[in-house]
ROKESE-408573 format. One line per 4 residues: for each residue x, y, z of C-alpha. Coordinates in pm, whole numbers, padded with zeros to 5 digits. Layout:
N
X:Y:Z ~ ...
***
This chain:
720
00000:00000:00000 ~ 00278:00242:00090 ~ 00460:00171:-00238 ~ 00143:00222:-00439
00080:00553:-00267 ~ 00433:00674:-00345 ~ 00389:00579:-00711 ~ 00052:00754:-00728
00216:01061:-00574 ~ 00475:01069:-00851 ~ 00204:01033:-01114 ~ 00009:01316:-00954
00312:01542:-00967 ~ 00361:01462:-01336 ~ -00006:01525:-01401 ~ 00019:01855:-01214
00317:01962:-01423 ~ 00115:01885:-01736 ~ -00181:02083:-01604 ~ 00049:02381:-01542
00127:02392:-01911 ~ -00241:02401:-02012 ~ -00427:02727:-02068 ~ -00588:02855:-01749
-00940:02784:-01871 ~ -00852:02420:-01935 ~ -00670:02388:-01604 ~ -00966:02532:-01418
-01198:02298:-01603 ~ -00980:02004:-01498 ~ -00977:02107:-01130 ~ -01160:02392:-00959
-01398:02657:-01089 ~ -01320:03030:-01066 ~ -01602:03083:-00815 ~ -01414:02867:-00564
-01149:03136:-00523 ~ -01195:03460:-00331 ~ -00938:03692:-00489 ~ -00877:04051:-00384
-00617:04263:-00562 ~ -00431:03959:-00691 ~ -00424:03793:-00346 ~ -00603:03462:-00297
-00777:03541:00032 ~ -00971:03216:00069 ~ -01030:02895:-00120 ~ -01398:02801:-00081
-01419:02500:-00309 ~ -01455:02132:-00232 ~ -01229:01984:-00500 ~ -00950:01746:-00408
-00724:01867:-00692 ~ -00683:02244:-00698 ~ -00508:02448:-00968 ~ -00475:02811:-00859
-00563:03062:-01139 ~ -00270:03247:-01295 ~ -00433:03578:-01204 ~ -00321:03513:-00845
00002:03685:-00743 ~ 00003:03585:-00376 ~ -00162:03321:-00157 ~ -00287:03499:00153
-00248:03404:00516 ~ -00470:03110:00617 ~ -00610:03082:00260 ~ -00646:02701:00277
-00631:02660:00656 ~ -00778:02331:00786 ~ -00906:02228:00442 ~ -00918:01852:00482
-01047:01782:00130 ~ -00767:01917:-00085 ~ -00508:01660:-00187 ~ -00320:01825:-00473
-00236:02192:-00523 ~ -00072:02339:-00833 ~ 00074:02685:-00773 ~ 00121:02872:-01103
00421:03079:-01207 ~ 00227:03400:-01139 ~ 00237:03346:-00761 ~ 00523:03534:-00598
00443:03475:-00230 ~ 00279:03217:-00001 ~ 00142:03374:00317 ~ 00183:03250:00673
-00027:02946:00765 ~ -00157:02933:00407 ~ -00197:02554:00411 ~ -00193:02504:00788
-00362:02179:00890 ~ -00444:02052:00539 ~ -00419:01694:00664 ~ -00483:01524:00330
-00267:01746:00114 ~ -00014:01501:-00034 ~ 00108:01673:-00351 ~ 00226:02033:-00399
00376:02175:-00718 ~ 00556:02506:-00660 ~ 00555:02752:-00950 ~ 00861:02923:-01094
00753:03267:-00972 ~ 00820:03184:-00607 ~ 01151:03273:-00448 ~ 01069:03145:-00100
00846:02910:00098 ~ 00704:03140:00364 ~ 00687:03103:00740 ~ 00446:02829:00856
00322:02784:00497 ~ 00271:02405:00519 ~ 00282:02352:00895 ~ 00090:02045:01007
00022:01900:00661 ~ 00017:01538:00776 ~ -00052:01401:00428 ~ 00271:01525:00271
00512:01237:00216 ~ 00746:01384:-00045 ~ 00832:01729:-00174 ~ 01053:01894:-00434
01195:02242:-00379 ~ 01276:02377:-00728 ~ 01579:02588:-00816 ~ 01385:02917:-00808
01329:02884:-00431 ~ 01604:03072:-00248 ~ 01478:03041:00109 ~ 01260:02820:00331
01103:03007:00623 ~ 01028:02954:00990 ~ 00848:02622:01052 ~ 00754:02611:00682
00704:02232:00696 ~ 00698:02184:01074 ~ 00503:01886:01206 ~ 00455:01730:00863
00488:01403:01049 ~ 00469:01181:00741 ~ 00714:01378:00525 ~ 00981:01125:00431
01168:01269:00134 ~ 01242:01621:00020 ~ 01471:01727:-00263 ~ 01628:02071:-00222
01807:02243:-00511 ~ 02154:02390:-00478 ~ 02008:02738:-00538 ~ 01831:02733:-00201
02070:02935:00016 ~ 01866:02998:00331 ~ 01682:02735:00537 ~ 01550:02832:00879
01654:02600:01161 ~ 01288:02527:01244 ~ 01178:02466:00884 ~ 01131:02091:00938
01074:02069:01314 ~ 00880:01754:01397 ~ 00956:01586:01062 ~ 01112:01293:01242
01105:01061:00937 ~ 01258:01303:00687 ~ 01548:01232:00453 ~ 01688:01537:00271
01815:01482:-00083 ~ 02063:01741:-00208 ~ 02408:01791:-00356 ~ 02720:01773:-00144
02870:02104:-00038 ~ 02546:02302:-00072 ~ 02365:02496:00198 ~ 02104:02221:00197
02374:01961:00259 ~ 02507:02148:00561 ~ 02153:02197:00689 ~ 02083:01825:00639
02377:01714:00852 ~ 02273:01944:01135 ~ 01910:01840:01092 ~ 01994:01470:01128
02156:01540:01464 ~ 01855:01742:01581 ~ 01628:01474:01440 ~ 01753:01227:01700
01621:01460:01971 ~ 01273:01472:01820 ~ 01047:01274:02053 ~ 00894:01064:01776
01218:00985:01594 ~ 01249:00637:01743 ~ 00922:00596:01927 ~ 00698:00621:01622
00920:00475:01350 ~ 00632:00380:01118 ~ 00307:00570:01159 ~ 00045:00378:00958
-00119:00504:00642 ~ -00462:00658:00661 ~ -00627:00325:00582 ~ -00487:00180:00901
-00245:-00060:00744 ~ 00119:-00062:00823 ~ 00274:-00273:00554 ~ 00238:-00450:00224
00260:-00807:00352 ~ 00057:-00980:00620 ~ 00225:-01289:00769 ~ 00011:-01560:00917
-00080:-01580:01284 ~ -00008:-01892:01490 ~ -00214:-02202:01427 ~ -00535:-02191:01623
-00554:-01812:01615 ~ -00756:-01590:01388 ~ -00598:-01283:01243 ~ -00769:-00957:01336
-00807:-00674:01087 ~ -00876:-00315:01187 ~ -01241:-00221:01200 ~ -01464:00027:01376
-01713:-00249:01455 ~ -01658:-00597:01596 ~ -01569:-00869:01350 ~ -01758:-01179:01468
-01523:-01437:01611 ~ -01219:-01212:01577 ~ -01255:-00887:01767 ~ -01328:-00936:02134
-01495:-00605:02188 ~ -01501:-00249:02066 ~ -01610:00095:02168 ~ -01757:00391:01988
-01771:00753:02096 ~ -02129:00873:02131 ~ -02180:01221:02273 ~ -01830:01217:02425
-01908:00891:02606 ~ -01750:00555:02542 ~ -02011:00290:02469 ~ -01863:-00057:02502
-01988:-00340:02278 ~ -01906:-00699:02368 ~ -01912:-00983:02119 ~ -02110:-01245:02313
-01965:-01527:02107 ~ -01636:-01477:02288 ~ -01638:-01603:02648 ~ -01358:-01382:02779
-01292:-01020:02692 ~ -00920:-01001:02758 ~ -00879:-00624:02772 ~ -01219:-00510:02897
-01289:-00368:03241 ~ -01488:-00569:03488 ~ -01792:-00374:03594 ~ -01751:-00121:03314
-02080:00051:03245 ~ -02183:00193:02910 ~ -02310:00502:03090 ~ -01977:00596:03249
-01834:00923:03123 ~ -01509:00793:02983 ~ -01353:00953:02680 ~ -01120:00673:02577
-01227:00350:02407 ~ -01137:00118:02693 ~ -01022:-00227:02585 ~ -01072:-00162:02216
-00844:-00301:01952 ~ -00606:-00031:01840 ~ -00690:00104:01496 ~ -00333:00040:01395
-00182:-00271:01247 ~ 00183:-00356:01270 ~ 00399:-00471:00980 ~ 00305:-00821:01088
-00068:-00755:01059 ~ -00153:-00813:01427 ~ -00416:-00595:01590 ~ -00319:-00458:01930
-00519:-00366:02235 ~ -00534:-00011:02363 ~ -00530:-00134:02721 ~ -00303:-00428:02791
-00406:-00670:03066 ~ -00623:-00400:03224 ~ -00304:-00225:03343 ~ -00117:-00046:03066
-00248:00203:02814 ~ -00038:00085:02523 ~ 00231:00288:02353 ~ 00073:00499:02075
-00273:00364:02165 ~ -00448:00689:02070 ~ -00169:00854:01875 ~ -00323:01121:01647
-00677:01019:01746 ~ -00931:01288:01659 ~ -01214:01137:01864 ~ -01099:01231:02213
-01219:01507:02442 ~ -01190:01507:02819 ~ -00991:01195:02910 ~ -01052:01012:03236
-00810:00724:03279 ~ -01000:00420:03414 ~ -00923:00274:03753 ~ -00682:-00019:03741
-00438:00142:03497 ~ -00085:00165:03638 ~ 00101:00302:03336 ~ 00024:00544:03052
00246:00429:02766 ~ 00486:00617:02546 ~ 00304:00852:02306 ~ -00023:00697:02424
-00223:01016:02353 ~ 00036:01218:02160 ~ -00100:01455:01894 ~ -00455:01356:01982
-00758:01581:02027 ~ -00763:01532:02406 ~ -00872:01850:02585 ~ -00796:01747:02943
-00688:01446:03146 ~ -00757:01310:03492 ~ -00499:01056:03609 ~ -00653:00851:03894
-00505:00675:04194 ~ -00315:00365:04089 ~ -00130:00518:03796 ~ 00240:00517:03880
00399:00612:03546 ~ 00325:00872:03281 ~ 00565:00765:03009 ~ 00779:00950:02759
00577:01177:02530 ~ 00246:01043:02665 ~ 00056:01366:02585 ~ 00314:01523:02357
00174:01788:02123 ~ -00188:01746:02234 ~ -00268:02088:02094 ~ -00603:02116:02276
-00496:01988:02619 ~ -00560:02277:02859 ~ -00595:02080:03182 ~ -00417:01793:03355
-00474:01647:03700 ~ -00229:01393:03844 ~ -00291:01173:04146 ~ -00073:01111:04450
00018:00763:04319 ~ 00220:00901:04025 ~ 00590:00842:04092 ~ 00732:00893:03743
00664:01159:03479 ~ 00909:01098:03199 ~ 01054:01369:02970 ~ 00830:01527:02705
00517:01382:02868 ~ 00329:01714:02833 ~ 00554:01904:02590 ~ 00376:02134:02346
00041:02118:02522 ~ -00140:02446:02599 ~ -00144:02339:02964 ~ 00235:02346:02981
00304:02614:02720 ~ 00061:02859:02879 ~ 00223:02805:03217 ~ 00572:02861:03080
00442:03173:02908 ~ 00336:03326:03239 ~ -00032:03235:03247 ~ -00230:03065:03523
-00342:02715:03427 ~ -00611:02482:03557 ~ -00497:02213:03797 ~ -00189:02393:03936
-00173:02326:04311 ~ 00128:02549:04377 ~ 00101:02874:04574 ~ 00428:02984:04416
00356:03099:04058 ~ 00696:02976:03937 ~ 00607:02608:03987 ~ 00355:02389:03808
00253:02118:04057 ~ -00019:01854:04031 ~ -00068:01561:04267 ~ 00261:01639:04437
00447:01618:04104 ~ 00653:01923:04008 ~ 00592:01922:03633 ~ 00766:02244:03528
00947:02555:03653 ~ 00941:02905:03503 ~ 01143:03107:03753 ~ 01452:03313:03676
01621:03348:04016 ~ 01966:03211:04091 ~ 01822:02996:04372 ~ 01526:02759:04358
01360:02647:04681 ~ 01127:02362:04591 ~ 00798:02384:04783 ~ 00719:02146:05069
00482:01869:04964 ~ 00645:01798:04629 ~ 00700:01422:04605 ~ 00833:01389:04250
01034:01620:04027 ~ 00933:01535:03671 ~ 01179:01459:03393 ~ 01347:01773:03252
01143:02001:03482 ~ 01438:02244:03529 ~ 01639:02153:03219 ~ 01844:02435:03063
01777:02686:03343 ~ 02126:02828:03315 ~ 02053:03104:03568 ~ 02026:02853:03855
02320:02843:04095 ~ 02170:02656:04390 ~ 01871:02431:04461 ~ 01716:02332:04793
01508:02013:04780 ~ 01272:01937:05075 ~ 01247:01609:05261 ~ 00910:01536:05097
01079:01464:04760 ~ 01119:01092:04688 ~ 01209:01093:04318 ~ 01422:01327:04106
01334:01257:03746 ~ 01539:01190:03436 ~ 01734:01497:03325 ~ 01547:01706:03585
01831:01962:03618 ~ 02030:01863:03311 ~ 02233:02144:03149 ~ 02178:02387:03437
02535:02488:03367 ~ 02575:02728:03664 ~ 02420:02495:03923 ~ 02698:02438:04177
02511:02372:04503 ~ 02236:02114:04567 ~ 02076:02014:04896 ~ 01903:01682:04827
01684:01649:05136 ~ 01688:01344:05361 ~ 01415:01124:05207 ~ 01500:01108:04837
01508:00747:04715 ~ 01558:00763:04337 ~ 01780:00996:04133 ~ 01735:00908:03769
01958:00924:03463 ~ 02129:01259:03393 ~ 01936:01429:03674 ~ 02224:01674:03734
02434:01608:03425 ~ 02618:01904:03268 ~ 02587:02107:03587 ~ 02868:02285:03776
02863:02041:04069 ~ 03205:01936:04197 ~ 03064:01708:04469 ~ 02729:01589:04598
02629:01455:04942 ~ 02410:01149:04900 ~ 02170:01083:05191 ~ 02139:00727:05313
01777:00713:05193 ~ 01896:00690:04830 ~ 01870:00340:04682 ~ 01881:00404:04304
02110:00630:04104 ~ 02094:00639:03726 ~ 02353:00682:03453 ~ 02543:01012:03468
02310:01132:03740 ~ 02571:01377:03874 ~ 02795:01422:03571 ~ 03157:01423:03684
03082:01530:04042 ~ 03236:01341:04335 ~ 02974:01147:04532 ~ 02998:01143:04911
02786:00872:05076 ~ 02616:00942:05408 ~ 02527:00574:05442 ~ 02670:00253:05297
02835:00305:04959 ~ 02709:00124:04648 ~ 02793:00110:04280 ~ 02687:00414:04075
02501:00384:03848 ~ 02288:00094:03966 ~ 01986:00166:03742 ~ 01903:00305:03400
01599:00443:03216 ~ 01445:00324:02889 ~ 01592:00624:02707 ~ 01937:00470:02755
01822:00161:02564 ~ 01763:00357:02242 ~ 02035:00297:01988 ~ 02084:00662:01894
02123:00776:02256 ~ 02489:00681:02281 ~ 02553:00986:02499 ~ 02304:00849:02752
02510:00534:02806 ~ 02853:00506:02965 ~ 03049:00385:02665 ~ 03397:00259:02745
03709:00179:02545 ~ 03752:00207:02169 ~ 03468:00201:01918 ~ 03613:-00114:01767
03551:-00240:01417 ~ 03203:-00142:01304 ~ 02967:-00436:01290 ~ 02783:-00695:01497
02940:-01001:01653 ~ 02697:-01282:01745 ~ 02756:-01496:02053 ~ 02564:-01775:02219
02474:-01981:01912 ~ 02676:-02124:01623 ~ 02618:-02032:01260 ~ 02432:-01712:01353
02499:-01375:01190 ~ 02372:-01020:01217 ~ 02409:-00688:01039 ~ 02307:-00343:01165
02241:-00074:00904 ~ 02474:00219:00948 ~ 02670:00062:01235 ~ 02943:00305:01339
03095:00096:01621 ~ 03114:-00262:01739 ~ 02809:-00432:01888 ~ 02744:-00774:02037
02427:-00971:01970 ~ 02365:-01239:02234 ~ 02128:-01520:02137 ~ 02015:-01759:02411
01735:-02020:02410 ~ 01448:-01930:02644 ~ 01326:-02195:02884 ~ 01056:-01976:03039
00821:-01874:02757 ~ 00546:-01736:02982 ~ 00563:-01389:02823 ~ 00506:-01543:02480
00228:-01763:02620 ~ 00054:-01458:02763 ~ 00086:-01268:02435 ~ -00060:-01556:02233
-00346:-01604:02478 ~ -00432:-01234:02463 ~ -00412:-01174:02090 ~ -00473:-01512:01927
-00672:-01702:02193 ~ -00430:-01991:02168 ~ -00118:-02124:02335 ~ 00221:-02087:02175
00249:-02302:01860 ~ 00379:-02652:01916 ~ 00748:-02693:01848 ~ 00817:-02320:01871
01180:-02233:01946 ~ 01208:-01924:02169 ~ 01515:-01703:02200 ~ 01618:-01413:02417
01810:-01184:02181 ~ 02000:-00886:02321 ~ 02210:-00619:02148 ~ 02475:-00438:02351
02768:-00203:02300 ~ 03061:-00135:02532 ~ 02822:00002:02796 ~ 02671:-00348:02839
02322:-00190:02856 ~ 02072:-00384:02641 ~ 01968:-00180:02336 ~ 01600:-00244:02271
01494:00028:02027 ~ 01675:00082:01698 ~ 01459:00358:01551 ~ 01514:00391:01177
01806:00150:01168 ~ 01735:-00211:01083 ~ 01895:-00516:01238 ~ 01914:-00818:01006
01940:-01149:01193 ~ 02019:-01491:01048 ~ 01976:-01793:01274 ~ 02012:-02163:01193
01674:-02328:01155 ~ 01582:-02477:01496 ~ 01583:-02852:01540 ~ 01261:-03009:01417
01171:-02718:01185 ~ 01393:-02803:00890 ~ 01224:-02781:00550 ~ 00919:-02605:00687
00762:-02266:00622 ~ 00858:-02053:00920 ~ 00719:-01752:01104 ~ 00891:-01526:01357
00697:-01366:01641 ~ 00831:-01096:01870 ~ 00685:-00867:02137 ~ 00660:-00491:02158
00744:-00292:02473 ~ 00400:-00365:02617 ~ 00427:-00740:02557 ~ 00195:-00746:02256
00289:-00970:01961 ~ 00426:-00862:01627 ~ 00488:-01095:01333 ~ 00795:-01047:01117
00844:-01136:00753 ~ 01080:-01433:00715 ~ 01312:-01571:00448 ~ 01456:-01921:00438
01821:-01899:00332 ~ 02132:-02114:00314 ~ 02411:-01946:00510 ~ 02752:-02102:00451
02577:-02431:00378 ~ 02350:-02419:00687 ~ 01972:-02397:00649 ~ 01881:-02071:00819
01602:-01824:00881 ~ 01651:-01453:00804 ~ 01441:-01167:00943 ~ 01468:-00794:01010
01369:-00598:01318 ~ 01403:-00250:01466 ~ 01358:-00353:01827 ~ 01483:-00634:02050
01277:-00859:02276 ~ 01198:-01231:02305 ~ 01161:-01398:01964 ~ 00978:-01717:01876
01025:-01923:01557 ~ 00753:-02168:01464 ~ 00621:-02371:01172 ~ 00334:-02287:00939
00356:-02624:00770 ~ 00593:-02780:00520 ~ 00746:-02546:00266 ~ 00687:-02581:-00106
00954:-02815:-00238 ~ 00985:-02588:-00543 ~ 01058:-02284:-00326 ~ 01390:-02127:-00414
01618:-02086:-00113 ~ 01860:-01794:-00137 ~ 02225:-01874:-00070 ~ 02413:-01613:00135
02771:-01571:00247 ~ 02937:-01392:00537 ~ 03089:-01139:00295 ~ 02741:-01051:00165
02618:-00993:00520 ~ 02905:-00754:00593 ~ 02807:-00514:00318 ~ 02596:-00227:00446
02534:00138:00377 ~ 02535:00411:00637 ~ 02231:00636:00674 ~ 02402:00930:00500
02454:00746:00171 ~ 02102:00847:00065 ~ 02184:01212:00104 ~ 02328:01269:-00241
02158:01193:-00566 ~ 02335:00967:-00816 ~ 02345:01143:-01158 ~ 02289:00815:-01347
01991:00737:-01129 ~ 01858:01088:-01189 ~ 01886:01041:-01565 ~ 01700:00711:-01544
01421:00855:-01330 ~ 01395:01165:-01549 ~ 01357:00948:-01858 ~ 01100:00731:-01685
00902:01033:-01569 ~ 00913:01180:-01920 ~ 00770:00856:-02063 ~ 00496:00848:-01800
00423:01215:-01867 ~ 00381:01148:-02238 ~ 00151:00857:-02156 ~ -00059:01076:-01927
-00086:01344:-02194 ~ -00208:01084:-02442 ~ -00464:00953:-02192 ~ -00576:01310:-02115
-00622:01388:-02485 ~ -00819:01067:-02540 ~ -01045:01144:-02244 ~ -01112:01496:-02369
-01187:01351:-02713 ~ -01447:01119:-02562 ~ -01603:01402:-02359 ~ -01631:01625:-02667
***
């Protein structure tokens, strides 16, 4: 599906280029009518039409501010050569706009011109564009490829903020090339860069192939209504209430809530199957085992209002509600963790209420919400329990700080300092923490470069990764109440123990397990020869795309397969397939910390076919961070004469290999060698366009263009 959409996008661009060469009357006839455009003095003030393909008349000299704002119908826009300027927010929030052809009259892409156009996947900046303005393409979350000409000499730093999947194609040595290198470094800091590596297409599918589920299970497909025998239950939003429908043919509703009433005012579809399908085609539950709101469960959902988290939930997953329409949230007693980016960029979230059970609020949990942004901007916000206007406190959690004094005295009653709450407050020189504080969050005071004096209080128990990293501390007195200290918690400061000494660090956060966060891990020794060495099993090989140092992949048979059993029971209503071989596979570098999330880099693994599975068609199952199954595409290969199974993954967890029956005897088995496995390309090899490839594509596009012209002429002939 994704490949077909890319191809159709290319064809649309070619068609648009053809339309641009037609007389205006013909172009208008092929797209929009003149009455759809409100034009004043050569400025397109507002587009009022309902067409999906829009060709702007060549009488327009400028596209005004907000001219197409929030138009969710338009998919293709052709901007003629007469247009000299695109106003601010001109195409803001055009979610389905996937093709834009920029005319030759433009010299710049203006500030915020295409901000929030979630449908854009690819873009070409022609040679007449000299500059790209502030946040011009910010938060185009599906923008993957953009080609920028050498003539573009000014690109604002924020032009592509939030485009976490973007690859920039340009020539070496150009301004665009320099911008690209800096952008790739900033890209790693974008919250969604690794956490949402593949946001599904609008049709809810995530890939082109759908592997089979284990024997005895029935594969679920996304649907807004229950599929008899497949979907356990579903919910629908009716008048901002969640109405829960149970399929009575299924005896147990695995992710429902006991005692849940259809009249309860709950804004989230409790226990529903996520309207997202992984590459392996497995539907996932929004609430896992009645305890965890799954990672990305309601990512970009437009159906949410006031969110009340149901009782029984203990964790709100990573990006669980990010970029959704949630307007407020009540976190009840029982919830202990609000994970990384949980409510990130909820642009309508004006209220949050945390309970006294919350012990962890990870970084970026409320970033870019009005609730937090308004507070940081000096406004009063709903739910703030603090009498000191410089602190945002809810449920005893200090979420943010907006003061500017050299000393911060944290109010009594604060139990938890949230991740990054004081980050980058370079004016701070000293901090006094009261005895009520139990947890100091990840990066809480990171990069407070003048902070030289910290009084920790006598009851603090956890000090998480990088809590005081990059501060001016020379030493820190650790009270005997402390039991956990994370990686680089105090930077290079000397630690003085009040009680019994212990190894530091003795804990680490999930952020340290992301491949790109090398700075978050304590790497030791030399980088070593780039590549992956496999230990624990003979005749096993691995290759990591873009590996810049040495890694070790440990493969060990799993005797306890209870986590896989639980996953199969939940999603497939069956036990693990008979004869399944289970492996615990871990990737580490010199820090020895298991790396679980690879982001946009792919790990290729080749394992010898397990005993008893030779000559059979195989399937690989793995688990996501919440313990829900994902099915991976598999190849049977011969590796140095050994029958093997080859698969790719971008995260590490338990893996199970099982049989789908005997393979076709005619099936061709690819023969590989170690030398073939060692060949890989780094991520920057895509940055520069190959001239031969360009010539080929140009020729192909020309041929397709000629074909489209012929088809267009034939269609007009029939119509006349």
